[in-house]
Residue, then its C-alpha position, 0 to 999 in steps of 0.5 A: m498484456k496480464r491483468t495486473e499489469f491492465g489493472r496497474l494501468i487503469d490505476t496510474i492513469f486515475a491517479a494522475k488525473a486526480g493529482e494523486e501521483l506520490s513519489c516512493s520517498d513519500y510513500f515511505e513515509r505513509l507505509p507504516r501507517y497504512a500498514e497498521l491500519e491494514a493489520a487492524g483489519e480497517d479499509a487503509a485504501a479509504q483512508l490513504p488512497d495515494v499509497r494504494h494507488h502508488m502500489h498499483q504504479c510501483p511494484e518494488c514498492e509494493e513488495v516492500y508493503l507486501g513484507l512490512l505487512e508481513v511483519v507487522r501482523a507478526e508483531k501483533n500475534f506476539d503481543a496477543s500471545r503475551 
């Protein structure tokens, strides 16, 4: 088992025990806020831990997050260059 897979497994176990499981649709509702916080340099995982846990459980959702984060950062850079 790869290290990242093991990390996801551990996160899944702890999230399930804490009752923090999030569906993909709930994740997508919160994802824009998470990406905005990350792009602003804030600790998004501390503010939205359920989103972070879901991301570790669901590689497809993590992939969407990475794409969205690139878009948000590009928008911030574009706005800053004006």
